[in-house]
C-alpha positions in Angstrom: -75.7 -17.4 10.9 -74.4 -15.5 7.9 -71.7 -17.6 6.3 -69.4 -17.6 3.4 -69.1 -21.0 1.6 -65.9 -22.9 1.9 -65.9 -23.9 -1.7 -64.1 -26.9 -3.2 -60.7 -28.1 -1.9 -57.8 -27.2 -4.1 -57.1 -30.1 -6.6 -53.4 -29.1 -6.8 -51.1 -30.8 -4.3 -49.5 -28.1 -2.0 -46.0 -28.9 -3.0 -44.4 -25.6 -2.0 -44.3 -24.7 1.7 -46.5 -21.9 3.0 -44.5 -19.1 4.5 -44.4 -19.5 8.2 -45.0 -16.3 10.1 -43.4 -17.7 13.2 -40.0 -18.4 11.6 -37.2 -17.1 13.8 -34.3 -15.0 12.7 -32.9 -14.4 16.2 -33.7 -15.7 19.7 -31.5 -14.1 22.3 -31.8 -15.5 25.8 -33.9 -18.5 24.8 -33.1 -21.7 26.8 -31.3 -24.5 24.9 -34.2 -27.0 25.2 -36.6 -24.6 23.7 -34.2 -23.8 20.8 -33.9 -27.5 20.1 -37.6 -27.9 20.0 -37.9 -24.8 17.7 -35.5 -26.5 15.2 -37.3 -29.9 15.5 -40.2 -31.5 13.6 -40.7 -29.1 10.8 -42.5 -30.5 7.7 -41.8 -29.6 4.0 -45.5 -28.7 3.4 -49.0 -29.6 4.6 -49.4 -32.8 2.5 -51.1 -35.1 2.5 -53.9 -32.5 3.1 -55.3 -30.4 0.3 -55.6 -26.7 0.6 -59.0 -25.2 1.5 -58.8 -22.0 -0.6 -62.1 -22.0 -2.5 -64.0 -19.7 -0.2 -65.3 -16.2 -1.0 -66.6 -13.2 1.0 -70.2 -13.7 -0.2 -72.3 -14.6 2.8 -75.8 -16.0 3.1 -77.6 -17.4 6.1 -77.1 -21.2 6.7 -77.5 -23.7 9.5 -74.6 -25.4 11.2 -74.8 -28.7 13.0 -74.0 -28.4 16.7 -73.8 -30.5 19.8 -74.8 -29.0 23.1 -73.6 -30.0 26.6 -75.6 -28.4 29.4 -76.1 -28.5 33.2 -77.5 -26.0 35.7 -74.3 -23.8 35.4 -73.1 -23.9 31.8 -74.3 -24.4 28.3 -71.5 -25.4 25.8 -72.1 -25.5 22.0 -69.7 -27.2 19.6 -69.6 -26.8 15.8 -69.3 -30.4 14.6 -68.6 -29.5 11.0 -65.8 -27.1 11.8 -63.2 -28.9 13.7 -65.5 -29.5 16.7 -64.8 -26.0 17.8 -66.3 -25.0 21.2 -68.3 -22.1 19.7 -70.1 -20.8 22.8 -69.9 -21.2 26.6 -72.7 -19.5 28.5 -72.8 -19.1 32.2 -76.5 -19.7 32.8 -77.1 -18.0 36.2 -75.7 -14.7 34.8 -76.5 -15.2 31.1 -72.9 -14.2 30.3 -71.2 -15.5 27.2 -67.6 -16.4 28.2 -66.2 -16.7 24.7 -66.1 -14.5 21.7 -68.9 -15.7 19.4 -68.3 -14.4 15.9 -71.6 -13.2 14.4 -70.5 -14.6 11.0 -68.6 -17.5 9.5 -65.9 -15.9 7.3 -62.9 -18.0 6.3 -59.6 -16.2 5.7 -56.0 -17.3 5.0 -54.5 -18.0 8.4 -54.4 -21.8 8.8 -52.1 -24.6 7.6 -54.6 -25.4 4.9 -55.5 -21.7 4.3 -59.1 -21.5 5.5 -59.5 -20.4 9.1 -62.2 -18.4 11.1 -62.2 -16.6 14.4 -64.2 -17.2 17.5 -64.7 -19.9 20.1 -62.1 -22.5 21.2 -60.1 -24.2 18.5 -58.2 -27.5 19.0 -54.8 -27.5 17.2 -52.8 -30.7 16.6 -49.9 -32.0 14.6 -47.7 -29.1 13.3 -47.1 -25.5 14.0 -50.1 -23.4 13.0 -53.8 -23.7 13.0 -55.1 -27.3 12.7 -55.7 -29.1 9.4 -59.2 -29.8 10.8 -60.2 -26.3 11.7 -62.6 -26.1 8.7 -63.3 -29.8 8.4 -65.7 -32.2 10.3 -64.4 -34.4 13.0 -65.9 -37.7 14.0 -68.4 -37.0 16.8 -69.9 -39.6 19.1 -72.0 -39.9 22.3 -70.3 -41.6 25.2 -71.4 -42.0 28.8 -69.2 -42.0 31.9 -69.7 -44.7 34.4 -72.0 -42.4 36.4 -74.1 -41.8 33.3 -72.8 -38.3 32.6 -73.0 -37.7 28.8 -69.7 -37.1 27.0 -69.2 -35.6 23.6 -66.3 -37.3 21.9 -64.6 -35.6 19.0 -61.8 -37.5 17.2 -59.9 -38.1 14.0 -56.8 -39.7 12.4 -54.2 -36.9 11.9 -52.3 -37.7 8.7 -49.2 -35.5 9.0 -48.0 -37.2 12.2 -50.2 -40.3 11.6 -51.7 -40.4 15.0 -55.3 -40.7 16.4 -56.4 -38.0 18.8 -59.6 -37.4 20.7 -61.3 -34.7 22.7 -63.8 -35.9 25.4 -65.9 -33.0 26.7 -68.4 -33.3 29.5 -70.4 -31.3 32.1 -71.1 -33.3 35.3 -74.2 -32.3 37.2 -73.4 -29.4 39.5 -70.1 -28.6 37.9 -69.3 -24.9 37.4 -66.7 -25.8 34.8 -66.6 -27.6 31.4 -64.1 -30.5 31.4 -62.2 -31.3 28.2 -60.0 -34.4 28.3 -57.6 -34.8 25.4 -55.6 -37.9 24.4 -53.1 -38.3 21.6 -51.6 -41.7 20.8 -48.3 -42.5 19.1 -48.9 -46.0 17.7 -45.6 -46.2 16.0 -42.2 -47.7 16.9 -40.6 -44.4 16.3 -40.5 -41.0 18.0 -42.7 -38.4 16.4 -42.8 -34.6 16.8 -46.0 -33.4 18.5 -47.8 -30.2 18.8 -51.0 -29.1 20.6 -52.6 -25.7 21.4 -56.1 -24.9 22.6 -56.9 -21.4 21.4 -59.6 -19.5 23.2 -61.1 -16.3 21.6 -62.6 -13.9 24.2 -64.0 -10.4 23.7 -61.5 -7.6 23.5 -62.7 -4.7 25.7 -60.9 -1.6 27.1 -61.2 -3.1 30.6 -59.9 -6.6 29.8 -56.8 -7.7 31.7 -55.1 -11.1 31.1 -54.0 -12.6 34.3 -51.7 -15.6 34.4 -49.2 -16.9 37.0 -46.1 -15.6 35.3 -43.5 -12.9 35.8 -41.8 -13.2 32.4 -42.8 -14.0 28.8 -41.3 -14.6 25.4 -42.5 -11.9 23.0 -42.8 -12.5 19.3 -43.8 -9.5 17.2 -43.9 -11.0 13.7 -40.6 -9.4 12.6 -38.6 -12.7 13.0 -37.3 -12.3 16.5 -38.3 -13.6 19.9 -37.2 -12.0 23.2 -37.6 -12.4 26.9 -39.6 -9.6 28.6 -41.0 -9.0 32.1 -44.6 -9.3 33.0 -46.7 -7.2 33.2 -44.6 -4.2 32.1 -42.3 -4.3 29.1 -40.8 -1.0 27.7 -43.3 1.0 29.7 -46.4 -0.9 28.5 -48.6 -3.2 30.5 -48.9 -6.1 28.1 -51.6 -7.8 30.2 -54.0 -5.0 29.1 -54.4 -5.9 25.4 -55.9 -2.6 24.3 -52.6 -0.9 25.3 -50.8 -2.8 22.5 -50.3 -1.1 19.1 -48.9 -4.0 17.1 -49.8 -7.6 16.5 -47.9 -9.8 18.9 -47.7 -13.1 20.7 -46.8 -13.3 24.4 -45.8 -16.8 25.6 -45.9 -16.7 29.4 -43.3 -18.6 31.3 -45.2 -20.4 34.1 -42.6 -21.9 36.5 -42.5 -25.6 36.7 -44.6 -26.8 39.6 -47.0 -23.9 39.4 -50.6 -24.6 38.5 -51.0 -23.7 34.8 -53.9 -21.4 34.0 -54.8 -18.2 32.2 -57.8 -15.8 32.4 -59.2 -12.8 30.7 -61.1 -10.6 33.2 -63.2 -7.5 32.6 -63.4 -4.3 34.7 -65.5 -6.2 37.2 -62.9 -8.9 37.6 -65.0 -11.5 35.7 -64.3 -13.5 32.7 -63.1 -16.8 31.2 -60.5 -18.9 33.0 -58.8 -22.0 31.6 -56.9 -24.4 33.7 -55.3 -27.8 33.1 -53.2 -30.6 34.5 -49.5 -30.1 34.3 -48.9 -31.6 30.8 -50.3 -28.5 29.2 -47.7 -26.1 30.5 -47.7 -23.3 27.8 -49.9 -20.2 28.0 -50.2 -17.4 25.5 -51.8 -14.1 24.7 -52.3 -13.0 21.1 -53.5 -9.6 20.1 -54.0 -8.0 16.6 -53.0 -4.7 18.1 -54.8 -1.4 18.1 -53.1 -0.1 14.9 -54.9 0.2 11.6 -53.7 -3.1 10.3 -54.9 -5.0 13.3 -58.2 -3.3 13.3 -58.6 -4.1 9.6 -57.9 -7.8 10.3 -60.5 -7.8 13.1 -63.2 -6.5 10.7 -62.0 -8.8 7.9 -62.6 -11.8 10.0 -65.9 -10.7 11.4 -67.8 -7.4 11.1 -66.7 -3.8 11.8 -66.6 -3.1 15.5 -66.3 -6.7 16.5 -63.0 -7.4 18.2 -61.5 -10.4 20.1 -58.2 -11.5 21.6 -56.9 -15.0 22.2 -55.6 -16.7 25.3 -54.1 -20.1 24.6 -52.7 -23.2 26.2 -50.2 -25.7 24.7 -47.8 -28.6 25.2 -44.7 -26.4 24.9 -43.6 -23.0 26.2 -44.1 -21.4 22.7 -45.9 -22.2 19.5 -42.6 -22.3 17.6 -41.8 -25.7 19.2 -42.6 -29.3 18.5 -42.0 -31.7 21.4 -40.7 -35.3 21.0 -43.3 -38.0 21.6 -41.8 -41.4 22.4 -42.8 -44.5 20.6 -45.9 -46.4 21.6 -47.0 -43.6 24.0 -50.3 -42.1 24.9 -50.5 -38.5 26.3 -53.5 -37.3 28.1 -54.4 -34.2 30.1 -57.5 -32.5 31.4 -58.6 -28.9 30.7 -61.4 -27.0 32.5 -63.3 -23.8 31.4 -65.5 -21.6 33.4 -66.4 -18.2 34.8 -63.8 -16.7 37.1 -64.9 -14.0 39.6 -62.1 -12.2 41.4 -61.9 -8.9 43.3 -61.7 -6.1 40.7 -59.7 -3.8 42.9 -56.9 -6.4 43.1 -57.2 -7.6 39.5 -56.8 -4.1 38.1 -54.6 -2.6 40.9 -51.0 -1.5 40.6 -49.6 -4.7 42.1 -49.1 -7.6 39.7 -48.5 -10.1 42.5 -51.8 -9.1 44.1 -53.7 -9.4 40.8 -52.3 -12.9 40.2 -53.0 -14.0 43.8 -56.6 -12.7 43.6 -57.3 -14.6 40.4 -55.6 -17.8 41.7 -57.6 -17.6 45.0 -60.8 -17.3 43.0 -59.7 -20.2 40.8 -59.1 -22.4 43.8 -62.6 -21.6 45.0 -64.0 -22.4 41.6 -62.1 -25.6 41.1 -59.5 -26.6 43.6 -56.3 -28.0 42.2 -56.8 -31.3 44.1 -60.3 -31.6 42.6 -59.0 -31.2 39.1 -56.3 -33.8 39.7 -58.8 -36.2 41.2 -61.1 -35.7 38.2 -58.2 -36.5 35.9 -57.4 -39.7 37.7 -61.1 -40.7 38.0 -61.5 -40.4 34.2 -58.5 -42.6 33.3 -60.6 -45.3 31.6 -63.0 -42.9 29.8 -60.9 -42.6 26.6 -61.4 -46.3 25.8 -65.1 -46.5 26.4 -66.9 -47.4 23.2 -69.3 -44.8 21.8 -73.1 -45.4 22.3 -73.9 -43.4 19.2 -72.0 -42.0 16.2 -73.3 -38.5 15.6 -71.1 -37.5 12.7 -68.4 -39.1 10.5 -65.1 -37.4 9.7 -62.8 -38.4 6.9 -62.3 -41.9 5.6 -58.5 -41.9 6.1 -58.7 -43.5 9.6 -60.8 -46.4 8.2 -58.3 -46.8 5.3 -55.4 -47.0 7.8 -57.3 -49.5 9.9 -57.8 -51.7 6.8 -54.1 -51.3 5.7 -52.9 -52.4 9.1 -55.2 -55.4 9.1 -53.9 -56.5 5.7 -50.3 -55.9 6.7 -50.7 -57.8 10.0 -49.9 -54.7 12.1 -51.5 -53.9 15.4 -54.5 -51.5 15.5 -53.7 -47.8 16.0 -56.5 -47.1 18.4 -58.8 -48.8 20.9 -62.5 -49.5 20.6 -63.1 -46.0 21.9 -62.6 -44.6 18.4 -64.7 -46.0 15.6 -63.4 -45.5 12.0 -66.0 -47.5 10.2 -66.1 -48.5 6.5 -69.1 -46.1 6.0 -66.6 -43.2 6.3 -64.7 -44.3 3.2 -65.3 -42.2 0.1 -64.1 -41.2 -3.3 -60.8 -39.9 -2.0 -59.9 -43.2 -0.5 -61.1 -45.3 -3.5 -57.8 -45.4 -5.5 -55.9 -46.5 -2.4 -58.5 -49.0 -1.4 -58.2 -50.6 -4.9 -54.4 -50.7 -4.5 -54.8 -52.4 -1.1 -57.5 -54.9 -2.1 -56.7 -55.5 -5.8 -53.0 -54.8 -5.9 -53.4 -52.0 -8.5 -54.5 -48.4 -8.5 -57.4 -47.7 -10.9 -57.1 -44.6 -13.0 -59.9 -42.0 -13.4 -60.4 -40.0 -16.5 -57.5 -37.6 -17.1 -59.8 -34.5 -16.9 -61.1 -35.6 -13.4 -59.4 -33.7 -10.6 -57.2 -36.2 -8.7 -58.0 -36.2 -5.0 -56.7 -37.9 -1.9 -53.0 -37.3 -1.8 -50.8 -39.7 0.2 -47.3 -39.4 1.5 -47.2 -42.3 4.1 -44.2 -44.5 3.5 -46.1 -47.8 3.7 -48.4 -46.7 0.9 -45.5 -45.6 -1.2 -43.9 -49.0 -0.9 -47.1 -50.7 -1.9 -47.6 -48.4 -4.9 -44.0 -48.8 -6.1 -44.3 -52.5 -5.7 -47.4 -52.6 -7.9 -45.8 -50.4 -10.6 -42.5 -52.4 -10.6 -44.6 -55.5 -11.2 -46.4 -53.8 -14.0 -49.8 -53.7 -12.2 -52.0 -50.6 -12.6 -49.4 -48.6 -14.6 -51.5 -45.6 -15.5 -51.3 -41.8 -15.4 -52.9 -41.6 -11.9 -50.6 -44.1 -10.3 -47.5 -42.4 -11.6 -48.9 -39.0 -10.7 -49.4 -40.0 -7.0 -46.0 -41.7 -6.9 -44.5 -38.4 -8.1 -46.2 -36.6 -5.2 -44.8 -39.1 -2.7 -41.3 -38.7 -4.1 -41.5 -35.0 -4.1 -42.6 -35.0 -0.4 -39.6 -37.2 0.4 -37.2 -34.6 -1.2 -36.6 -36.8 -4.3 -37.0 -34.2 -7.0 -35.4 -36.3 -9.7 -37.7 -39.2 -8.9 -40.7 -37.0 -8.8 -39.9 -35.6 -12.3 -39.4 -39.1 -13.7 -42.8 -40.1 -12.3 -44.7 -37.0 -13.6 -43.1 -37.3 -17.0 -44.2 -40.9 -17.1 -47.7 -39.8 -16.1 -47.7 -37.3 -18.9 -46.7 -40.1 -21.3 -49.7 -42.2 -20.2 -52.1 -39.2 -20.5 -51.5 -35.5 -21.2 -53.0 -34.0 -18.0 -53.0 -30.5 -16.6 -52.1 -32.1 -13.2 -48.7 -33.6 -14.1 -47.9 -30.6 -16.2 -48.5 -28.2 -13.3 -46.3 -30.3 -11.0 -43.5 -30.2 -13.5 -44.0 -26.5 -13.6 -43.5 -26.3 -9.9 -40.2 -28.3 -10.2 -39.0 -25.9 -12.9 -40.0 -22.9 -10.8 -38.0 -24.2 -7.8 -35.0 -24.9 -9.9 -35.1 -21.3 -11.2 -35.8 -22.5 -14.7 -38.3 -19.7 -14.9 -38.9 -19.7 -18.7 -39.6 -23.5 -18.6 -41.9 -23.0 -15.6 -43.7 -20.2 -17.4 -44.2 -22.2 -20.5 -45.6 -25.2 -18.6 -47.9 -23.0 -16.6 -49.2 -21.2 -19.7 -49.9 -24.5 -21.4 -51.6 -25.9 -18.3 -53.8 -22.8 -18.0 -54.9 -23.0 -21.6 -55.9 -26.6 -20.9 -57.9 -25.7 -17.8 -58.6 -21.9 -17.8 -61.3 -22.1 -15.2 -59.0 -23.5 -12.5 -58.3 -20.5 -10.2 -55.5 -21.9 -8.1 -53.6 -22.8 -11.3 -54.1 -19.4 -12.7 -52.8 -17.7 -9.6 -49.7 -19.9 -9.6 -49.2 -19.1 -13.3 -49.5 -15.3 -12.7 -46.9 -15.5 -9.9 -44.5 -17.5 -12.0 -44.8 -15.2 -15.0 -44.2 -12.2 -12.8 -41.1 -13.8 -11.3 -39.9 -14.7 -14.7 -40.1 -11.1 -15.8 -42.9 -11.7 -18.2 -45.8 -9.5 -17.0 -47.1 -8.9 -20.6 -47.7 -12.7 -21.0 -49.8 -12.6 -17.8 -51.8 -9.6 -19.0 -52.3 -11.4 -22.4 -53.7 -14.5 -20.6 -56.1 -12.3 -18.6 -57.3 -10.6 -21.8 -57.8 -14.0 -23.4 -58.4 -17.5 -21.9 -58.4 -16.4 -18.3 -60.8 -13.4 -18.7 -63.5 -15.1 -16.7 -61.3 -15.0 -13.6 -60.3 -11.3 -14.0 -62.7 -9.9 -11.4 -61.5 -12.1 -8.6 -59.6 -10.2 -6.0 -56.4 -12.2 -6.0 -56.3 -12.2 -9.8 -57.0 -8.5 -9.8 -54.0 -7.9 -7.5 -51.8 -9.9 -9.8 -53.0 -7.9 -12.8 -52.1 -4.7 -10.9 -48.6 -6.1 -10.1 -48.1 -7.1 -13.7 -49.4 -3.7 -15.1 -47.0 -1.9 -12.8 -44.1 -4.1 -13.9 -45.1 -3.3 -17.5 -45.2 0.5 -16.8 -49.0 0.6 -17.4 -49.8 3.2 -14.7 -53.3 3.8 -16.0 -54.3 0.2 -15.3 -52.7 0.1 -11.9 -54.5 3.3 -10.9 -57.8 1.9 -12.1 -57.3 -1.3 -10.1 -56.3 0.6 -6.9 -59.3 2.8 -7.2 -61.5 -0.3 -7.1 -60.0 -1.1 -3.6 -59.7 -4.8 -4.6 -60.8 -7.3 -1.8 -58.4 -10.3 -1.8 -60.4 -13.0 0.0 -57.4 -15.2 0.6 -55.0 -12.4 1.8 -52.5 -14.3 3.9 -51.8 -13.2 7.5 -48.8 -11.0 7.4 -49.1 -10.4 3.6 -48.4 -6.8 2.6 -49.1 -7.2 -1.2 -51.9 -4.5 -1.2 -49.9 -1.9 0.6 -46.7 -2.7 -1.4 -48.6 -2.2 -4.7 -50.1 1.0 -3.5 -46.8 2.6 -2.5 -44.8 1.1 -5.4 -47.3 2.6 -7.9 -47.0 6.1 -6.5 -43.2 5.8 -6.2 -42.7 4.7 -9.8 -45.3 7.1 -11.2 -43.7 10.1 -9.5 -40.2 8.9 -10.4 -41.1 8.8 -14.1 -43.0 12.1 -14.0 -40.3 14.0 -12.2 -37.2 12.2 -13.2 -36.4 11.4 -9.5 -34.9 8.1 -8.5 -36.9 5.8 -6.1 -34.9 6.5 -3.0 -35.5 7.1 0.7 -36.5 10.7 0.1 -39.2 9.7 -2.5 -40.5 6.9 -0.4 -41.0 9.1 2.6 -42.7 11.7 0.4 -45.1 9.1 -1.0 -46.0 7.9 2.5 -46.7 11.5 3.5 -48.7 12.6 0.4 -50.4 9.3 -0.5 -51.4 7.6 2.8 -52.5 4.0 2.4 -56.4 3.7 2.4 -57.7 2.2 5.5 -59.5 -0.6 3.7 -56.2 -1.8 2.2 -54.1 -1.6 5.3 -53.5 -5.1 6.7 -49.9 -4.5 7.9 -49.1 -6.2 11.2 -45.8 -4.4 12.2 -45.3 -1.4 9.9 -44.2 1.8 11.6 -47.3 3.5 10.3 -49.3 1.4 12.7 -48.6 3.8 15.6 
């Protein structure tokens, strides 16, 4: 399919936290346990993962590796290179596609590591947000059940929580549903926060209704608050009919304890995808972009004009703002099922919500009785530990490195023989750490080589500090990595000492940039600006560094310095959308209206525009406000702002707002 390239991973460690759209400012009426879970388990950033922000919006046709499960009822296609996403689920007798299949692969800035794409069923683990693996390959293996049914096993070592997880998908002969069995293992002697959501994209049509066994929901509308609402009607709007909704919103349905947890998206004929699970996966959610201009722009940005989807989701907690405590030495498993639901359309779309729910639940019981799902779950208890017959694809080498570390340290294995993390998966990212493990010292690369493979795990920090204290492998790279570990642990002074030592060993752009981040955080803006400018002059082609530099210079009130860099050493980056936006912001701050007007006339496309980011609309309105203010001698006040919005409406292609009043 047409696909944009992912590009290289960002060589700069993601020290600063990404703004979380689901951060709560108020939560009236939310139960105490949920509030505790919402305050629990948050991470300072996404380390040890690197950001995936090197993509563009230039597409060309390419092939993707897939695995296919098929029986007489269903054909399920999985994208092995992209988080094992269930990309397509076709009901063969009718030829109906049950999922939204995006006609293109177009990353955008919505995930923990930035790159994310819409469509299919995504598996999200570890921390609030889209999975760190959503645009990365998982291990994939062929397994057989005892009766010979083929099983696709997808698995990895998740490094934020340091846990193995696996997804076993299979289609028994005669089954009208795809079974997906998930297991997460906490191999530690400590409790860990856990998170899981299975996100299903389905077509958004005027006749779609989301039916779920709930009479209330928690609504989050991306303005910082969450509230309890009734289902289906809230403030005069039927929220179960997604095309009735103007703004982007999350609806977390409250399915009472003891009720069978399921969710469906049914068309005007009462047909569509249903997802059901065993009781552990108790959360269910509806996400819509909304019918406003911003929501429509996001739909097109992620796919093509006219292609629209919504998401129904299932998770471990009631809402996606929560992490749940996972006890030490524990394994959690549950079984999900996906298939075509066919319910009476008159009941599904009638006036009575109770009748709609009952019609869908009766149809689900015919498709897959609750007792049959529970029996299937019990029958598959030993499946997770069955060794693979064939390894179809390797993921990262971090699981193999952890296996070796535990063996050297005399610790118990973190997984069974069902998950194979072999030495062949080890690569260049693991090489410095493997040397530290085997030889007692980290080997340095050349200072101009981008350092890869960040590590924040405490056991590795102890090993690295021990080597440096003993004078083994004391070089720029070792001190650099130690600084990253200390920073992650909140030890800013220790991080500075390590990065300054790294600079003393070799003058690198890498340590200089990290010291700039420290200065930026400490509001030593001139120091941060000087370090960033020096780093950019050393490595002018490094786009992520240039973007950070531009932001720092603007915050320091030095827009002219940024414009000078763009006219000089950074000129090769000047046409890139994000850099163009920063140039427009700097020109506005410098009072150069002519440059701002020229940039806005170009309608810059910012490939990595963040979900919820309003930079384009803010630049548009601020430019017209300040221009009129100077021309007419009128202060920028409420009157002038209202006039600008009336006389200079935001161009449609620049409108990515998710909750502005202009949406309606």
